C-alpha positions as CSV (number, residue, x, y, z in Angstrom):
1,X,31.1,1.8,49.0
2,X,31.7,-0.7,51.9
3,X,30.6,1.7,54.6
4,X,28.6,-1.0,56.3
5,X,31.8,-2.8,57.0
6,X,33.5,0.1,58.8
7,X,32.3,-0.9,62.3
8,X,33.4,-4.6,62.0
9,X,36.8,-5.6,63.2
10,X,39.1,-7.3,60.7
11,X,38.8,-10.5,62.7
12,X,35.0,-10.6,62.4
13,X,35.2,-9.6,58.8
14,X,37.6,-12.5,58.0
15,X,35.3,-14.9,59.8
16,X,32.3,-13.8,57.9
17,X,34.0,-13.8,54.5
18,X,36.4,-16.7,54.7
19,X,35.1,-18.8,57.5
20,X,38.6,-20.1,58.1
21,X,39.4,-18.2,61.3
22,X,39.1,-20.4,64.4
23,X,35.8,-19.2,65.8
24,X,36.3,-18.7,69.5
25,X,35.4,-15.7,71.6
26,X,38.7,-16.1,73.4
27,X,40.7,-15.7,70.2
28,X,38.7,-12.6,69.3
29,X,39.1,-11.0,72.7
30,X,42.9,-11.0,72.8
31,X,43.0,-8.1,70.4
32,X,40.3,-6.3,72.4
33,X,41.8,-6.4,75.9
34,X,45.3,-7.8,76.3
35,X,46.4,-9.2,79.6
36,X,47.5,-6.6,82.1
37,X,51.2,-7.4,81.6
38,X,50.8,-6.5,77.9
39,X,48.3,-3.7,78.2
40,X,49.9,-0.3,77.5
41,X,47.2,1.6,79.2
42,X,47.7,-0.4,82.5
43,X,51.5,-0.6,82.3
44,X,51.7,3.2,82.2
45,X,50.0,3.5,85.6
46,X,52.8,2.1,87.6
47,X,50.5,-0.1,89.8
48,X,51.3,-1.2,93.3
49,X,51.7,-5.0,93.8
50,X,48.2,-5.0,95.4
51,X,46.6,-3.1,92.6
52,X,48.3,-5.3,90.0
53,X,46.9,-8.4,91.8
54,X,43.4,-6.9,91.8
55,X,43.7,-6.0,88.1
56,X,44.9,-9.6,87.3
57,X,41.9,-11.0,89.1
58,X,39.6,-8.6,87.1
59,X,41.2,-9.8,83.9
60,X,40.7,-13.5,84.9
61,X,37.0,-12.7,85.4
62,X,36.9,-10.9,82.1
63,X,38.6,-13.8,80.4
64,X,36.0,-16.3,81.9
65,X,33.1,-14.0,80.9
66,X,34.5,-14.0,77.3
67,X,34.8,-17.8,77.3
68,X,31.1,-18.0,78.4
69,X,29.8,-16.2,75.4
70,X,27.6,-18.5,73.4
71,X,28.7,-18.8,69.8
72,X,26.0,-21.2,68.6
73,X,24.3,-18.6,66.4
74,X,27.5,-17.8,64.5
75,X,27.8,-19.8,61.3
76,X,31.1,-19.1,59.5
77,X,31.7,-18.9,55.9
78,X,28.4,-17.7,54.5
79,X,30.1,-15.5,51.9
80,X,32.3,-18.3,50.7
81,X,29.3,-20.6,50.5
82,X,27.5,-18.0,48.4
83,X,30.4,-17.6,45.9
84,X,31.0,-21.3,45.7
85,X,27.3,-22.1,45.0
86,X,26.7,-19.0,42.8
87,X,23.5,-18.5,44.8
88,X,22.6,-15.2,46.6
89,X,21.6,-16.0,50.2
90,X,20.6,-12.5,51.5
91,X,18.5,-13.7,54.3
92,X,21.2,-16.0,55.6
93,X,23.8,-13.3,55.2
94,X,21.7,-10.8,57.2
95,X,21.2,-13.4,59.9
96,X,24.9,-14.1,60.0
97,X,25.9,-10.4,60.2
98,X,23.3,-9.8,63.0
99,X,24.8,-12.7,64.9
100,X,28.3,-11.3,64.6
101,X,27.1,-7.8,65.5
102,X,25.6,-9.3,68.6
103,X,28.9,-11.1,69.4
104,X,30.8,-7.9,68.9
105,X,28.4,-6.0,71.1
106,X,28.8,-8.6,73.9
107,X,32.6,-8.4,73.8
108,X,32.6,-4.7,73.7
109,X,30.3,-4.6,76.7
110,X,32.6,-7.0,78.7
111,X,35.7,-5.0,77.7
112,X,34.3,-1.7,78.9
113,X,33.0,-3.4,82.1
114,X,36.5,-4.8,82.7
115,X,38.2,-1.4,82.2
116,X,35.6,0.3,84.3
117,X,36.3,-2.2,87.2
118,X,40.0,-1.6,86.7
119,X,39.4,2.1,87.2
120,X,37.9,1.4,90.5
121,X,41.1,0.0,92.0
122,X,43.2,3.1,91.0
123,X,44.0,6.2,93.0
124,X,42.8,9.6,91.8
125,X,46.0,10.4,89.8
126,X,46.0,7.0,88.1
127,X,42.3,7.1,87.4
128,X,42.7,10.5,85.7
129,X,45.6,9.2,83.5
130,X,43.7,6.0,82.9
131,X,40.6,7.9,81.8
132,X,42.6,10.1,79.4
133,X,44.4,7.0,77.9
134,X,41.3,5.0,77.6
135,X,39.4,7.8,75.8
136,X,42.4,8.3,73.5
137,X,42.5,4.6,72.7
138,X,38.8,4.6,71.9
139,X,39.1,7.6,69.6
140,X,42.0,5.7,67.9
């Protein structure tokens, strides 16, 4: 029945419906790519100090890129507004869902770019483990 919601994260869904979640790309990104010190995929690789430093720099770049995402087109709370007013606003809802889909796409792109760049600082054994763990994480 709600198949169209399947691809949305719970965070995005709560923003769209309730409009009460603090709307910041940084808050959303934390669930998408945790810092290297908390990332199970990266922790398992047993990185050298130099590799860890490189990964931390990549994460800082990722974090800055996430912060640079423009959120101007995202208006929160459209569903709440509709229920409060008793008026169906299908055009506005479609526009809002498209804006959040675009936001989700940008964040996914940056997350994959970050992990791809991480893979480039790994040795062959680590890269193989990393690839397998990353694929498993995507498949959920």
